[in-house]
C-alpha positions in Angstrom: 95.4 164.5 129.3 95.1 161.9 132.2 91.5 161.0 131.1 92.7 160.6 127.5 95.7 158.5 128.7 93.4 156.3 130.8 91.1 155.8 127.8 94.1 154.6 125.8 95.1 152.2 128.5 91.5 150.8 128.8 91.0 150.4 125.1 94.5 149.0 124.7 93.8 146.3 127.3 90.5 145.5 125.6 92.2 145.1 122.2 95.1 143.0 123.8 92.6 140.5 125.3 90.5 140.3 122.2 93.5 139.9 120.0 95.0 137.2 122.2 91.8 135.3 122.2 91.4 135.4 118.5 95.1 134.5 117.9 95.0 131.4 120.2 91.7 130.3 118.8 92.7 130.7 115.2 96.2 129.1 115.9 94.5 126.0 117.6 92.0 125.6 114.7 94.8 125.9 112.1 96.9 123.3 113.9 93.9 120.9 113.9 93.1 121.5 110.3 96.7 121.0 108.9 97.3 118.2 111.5 100.3 119.8 113.1 100.7 120.0 117.0 99.8 123.3 118.6 103.3 123.5 119.9 104.7 123.8 116.3 102.1 126.5 115.5 103.1 128.3 118.7 106.8 128.1 117.8 106.2 129.5 114.4 103.0 131.2 113.4 102.1 132.6 116.8 105.7 133.4 117.7 106.4 135.2 114.5 103.2 137.2 114.8 103.8 138.3 118.3 107.3 139.4 117.4 106.0 141.7 114.6 106.4 144.9 116.8 110.1 144.1 117.2 110.4 143.7 113.5 108.7 147.0 112.7 110.7 148.9 115.3 114.0 147.4 114.2 113.4 148.0 110.4 112.3 151.6 111.1 115.3 152.2 113.3 117.8 150.8 110.8 116.3 152.9 107.9 116.5 156.0 110.0 120.1 155.2 110.9 119.5 154.3 114.6 121.0 150.8 114.6 121.6 150.9 118.4 117.9 151.1 119.0 117.3 148.0 116.7 119.9 146.0 118.6 118.7 147.1 122.1 115.1 146.4 121.1 115.9 142.7 120.1 118.2 141.9 123.0 115.8 143.5 125.6 112.8 141.8 124.1 114.6 138.3 124.3 115.6 138.9 127.9 112.1 140.2 128.9 110.4 137.3 127.1 112.1 134.7 129.2 112.3 136.5 132.6 109.0 138.4 132.4 106.6 136.4 130.2 107.6 132.9 131.4 107.9 134.2 134.9 104.4 135.5 135.0 103.0 132.5 133.1 104.7 130.0 135.5 103.3 131.8 138.5 99.8 131.3 137.2 100.3 127.6 136.6 103.4 125.3 136.3 104.3 125.1 132.6 105.0 121.7 131.1 108.1 121.4 128.9 107.7 118.6 126.3 110.7 116.5 125.1 110.9 118.5 121.9 111.4 121.8 123.8 114.2 120.2 126.0 116.0 118.3 123.3 115.6 120.6 120.3 114.0 124.0 120.6 115.7 125.4 123.8 119.2 124.1 122.7 118.6 125.8 119.2 117.6 129.1 121.1 120.9 128.8 123.0 122.8 128.1 119.8 121.2 131.1 118.1 122.0 133.3 121.1 125.7 132.2 121.0 125.9 132.5 117.2 124.6 136.1 117.4 127.2 136.9 120.0 130.0 135.3 117.9 129.0 137.1 114.8 128.9 140.4 116.7 132.4 140.2 118.3 134.0 142.4 115.6 131.4 145.1 116.3 129.4 144.8 113.2 126.7 142.4 112.0 127.3 142.4 108.2 124.7 141.8 105.5 126.3 138.3 105.0 125.8 137.7 108.7 122.2 138.8 108.5 121.5 136.6 105.5 123.0 133.7 107.4 120.7 134.2 110.4 117.6 134.6 108.2 118.4 131.4 106.2 118.8 129.6 109.5 115.3 130.7 110.5 113.9 129.5 107.1 115.5 126.0 107.7 114.2 125.9 111.3 110.6 126.7 110.2 110.6 124.1 107.4 112.1 121.5 109.8 109.4 122.3 112.4 106.5 121.8 110.0 108.0 118.7 108.5 108.6 117.2 111.9 105.1 118.3 113.2 103.4 116.8 110.1 105.0 113.4 110.9 104.2 113.4 114.6 100.6 114.6 114.6 98.2 111.7 114.9 95.4 111.5 112.3 92.3 113.6 113.2 89.3 111.8 114.3 86.1 112.1 112.3 83.7 114.8 113.6 86.6 116.9 115.1 87.0 120.6 114.6 88.7 120.1 111.3 86.1 117.9 109.7 84.9 120.2 106.9 82.3 118.0 105.4 80.3 117.6 108.5 80.2 121.4 108.9 78.9 121.6 105.4 81.4 124.2 104.4 84.0 124.1 101.6 87.3 122.6 102.8 89.3 125.6 101.4 87.3 128.2 103.3 88.1 126.8 106.8 91.9 127.2 106.7 91.3 130.7 105.2 88.9 131.5 108.1 91.5 130.4 110.6 94.2 132.6 108.9 91.8 135.6 108.9 91.1 135.1 112.6 94.8 134.9 113.2 95.5 138.1 111.3 92.8 139.9 113.1 94.4 138.6 116.4 97.8 140.0 115.4 96.3 143.3 114.4 94.4 143.8 117.6 97.5 142.8 119.7 99.6 145.4 117.8 97.0 148.1 118.2 96.4 147.2 121.9 100.1 147.2 122.8 100.5 150.5 121.0 97.5 152.0 122.9 98.6 150.7 126.3 102.1 152.1 125.6 100.9 155.5 124.6 98.6 155.7 127.7 101.3 154.3 130.0 103.9 156.9 128.9 101.4 159.7 129.2 100.4 158.7 132.7 104.0 158.3 133.8 104.9 161.7 132.3 101.9 163.3 134.2 103.2 161.8 137.4 106.7 163.3 136.8 108.6 160.2 135.9 111.7 161.0 133.8 111.7 160.0 130.1 114.8 157.8 130.8 112.9 155.7 133.3 109.9 155.5 131.0 112.1 154.3 128.1 113.9 151.7 130.3 110.8 150.3 131.7 107.4 151.0 130.0 108.7 151.2 126.5 110.9 148.1 126.9 108.0 146.0 128.4 105.5 147.3 125.9 107.0 145.2 123.1 106.6 142.1 125.3 102.9 142.7 125.9 101.7 140.5 122.9 103.7 137.5 124.2 102.5 138.1 127.7 98.7 138.2 126.8 99.1 135.3 124.3 100.8 133.1 126.8 98.2 133.9 129.5 95.3 133.1 127.2 96.9 130.0 126.0 97.2 128.8 129.6 93.6 129.7 130.3 92.6 127.7 127.2 94.6 124.7 128.3 97.3 125.0 125.6 100.4 125.0 127.8 102.7 123.9 125.0 101.6 126.9 123.0 102.3 129.3 125.9 105.9 128.1 126.2 106.4 127.6 122.4 105.3 131.2 121.8 108.2 132.6 123.9 110.9 130.3 122.6 109.8 130.8 119.1 109.6 134.5 119.5 113.1 134.6 120.8 114.3 132.6 117.8 112.5 134.9 115.4 113.9 138.0 117.1 117.5 136.8 116.6 117.3 134.9 113.3 114.5 136.8 111.5 114.4 140.3 112.9 118.1 140.8 113.4 118.8 138.9 110.2 116.4 141.0 108.0 117.6 144.3 109.6 121.2 143.2 109.0 120.3 142.5 105.3 118.4 145.9 105.0 121.2 148.0 106.6 123.5 149.4 103.9 126.7 149.0 106.0 125.5 146.4 108.3 124.5 146.9 111.9 127.0 148.4 114.4 126.8 146.5 117.7 127.3 148.9 120.7 130.1 148.0 122.9 127.8 148.1 126.0 125.5 145.5 124.3 128.5 143.2 123.7 129.8 143.5 127.3 126.5 143.3 129.1 123.1 142.8 127.3 124.2 140.0 125.0 125.8 138.1 127.8 122.7 138.4 129.9 120.7 137.3 127.0 122.8 134.2 126.5 122.9 133.5 130.3 119.1 133.7 130.4 118.8 131.3 127.4 121.2 128.8 129.0 119.3 129.0 132.3 116.2 127.7 130.5 117.7 124.2 129.9 118.2 123.1 133.5 114.9 124.8 134.6 113.0 123.0 131.8 114.8 119.7 132.5 113.9 119.5 136.3 110.6 117.7 136.3 110.0 118.7 132.7 108.3 121.8 133.8 108.7 125.5 134.9 107.5 125.3 138.5 106.0 128.4 140.3 109.3 128.9 142.3 111.2 128.8 139.0 108.8 131.4 137.6 109.4 133.5 140.7 113.1 133.2 140.1 112.7 134.5 136.5 110.6 137.4 137.7 113.2 138.3 140.4 116.0 138.4 137.8 113.7 140.5 135.6 113.4 143.2 138.3 117.2 142.9 139.0 117.9 143.5 135.2 115.5 146.4 135.1 117.2 147.9 138.2 120.6 147.6 136.5 119.3 149.4 133.5 117.8 152.2 135.6 120.7 152.6 137.9 123.2 152.7 134.9 121.0 155.2 133.1 121.0 157.4 136.1 124.7 157.0 136.7 123.9 156.0 140.3 126.7 154.9 142.6 124.5 152.0 143.9 125.1 150.2 140.6 128.4 148.8 141.9 126.8 147.6 145.1 124.0 145.8 143.3 126.6 144.2 141.0 128.7 143.1 143.9 125.7 141.5 145.7 124.5 139.7 142.7 127.9 138.4 141.6 129.1 137.4 145.1 125.8 136.0 146.6 122.7 135.7 144.4 124.1 134.4 141.2 126.3 131.6 142.8 123.3 130.6 145.0 121.1 130.4 141.9 123.6 128.4 139.9 124.1 126.0 142.9 120.4 125.6 143.3 119.8 124.8 139.6 122.7 122.3 139.7 121.2 120.5 142.6 117.8 120.4 141.1 119.2 119.1 137.8 121.2 116.4 139.6 118.2 115.2 141.5 116.2 115.2 138.2 118.9 113.0 136.6 118.9 110.6 139.6 115.2 110.2 139.9 114.6 109.8 136.1 115.6 106.1 135.9 113.2 105.2 138.7 110.1 106.6 136.8 107.9 104.4 134.9 
């Protein structure tokens, strides 16, 4: 069983890397061909594709009547996307945040998080609520493409999108890019599934409980496509796409996945009380924290990436201690609320203040 599990892990990693390479390459080619900035493709096409595992899990859970799994999957994925994916990516290299992300996309993500919380306060996300979320996603996507089309400069002759010089029909090249993107999505999905199966098997063989496996390996498994795609985007020099993938994925999870599942569920989605009192608040807090972090120097520095990762481990520890019913949960909560969180907020406020003061002197 261990050899089989290790084989799953190895093949899963290979599929993830190959899928990420194909996805980024196809997305960049498509952006050049349709004359839209790679950031827009990252916020839409790439983000929606890497969130397909969350969509599949949520739809399947709602159909089987397990709406709690659907809600937990979406909230957990959004929290992990920011804390884990951006944390790992920023540790590799400081991530630049362009004006569009700071002025529009991050505030829209915060607004979507707050809107989801408000719609869930009555304990149910109705079909009407789901339709409203999904229509918001449609409007956001149309706006992104229209805005990107206006801002993208005209392509120079002889560039990657010059179909005539390549001697191929113009209609074939966008189709080829779409095929490459779809292959990338497929390999990412297969790779994350294989790595998940192998990881669970190894953890079980080592005697780790199913609860801990579910709270860690399974939860992180749905964020693997975003992690791999962001890392490969960084390696390829497309930093905007690395950040846009995460922000767009979070928007798609809330507006698209939660919206569609709300529309599919016969009686709407019941929101667990624990999700309202903890996970949704954490998700909103993480989204809000992105704004000052992106604003300071218009980038996510390495220390800020480390801060994200620290809170990722703290959040995971909360889930594990709560699942085990440990008495240490109160101690951890006290330390975080009295010391760590206030210090973090103060640090971000000082950094933001310095960023505001130094901004006018820059040329």
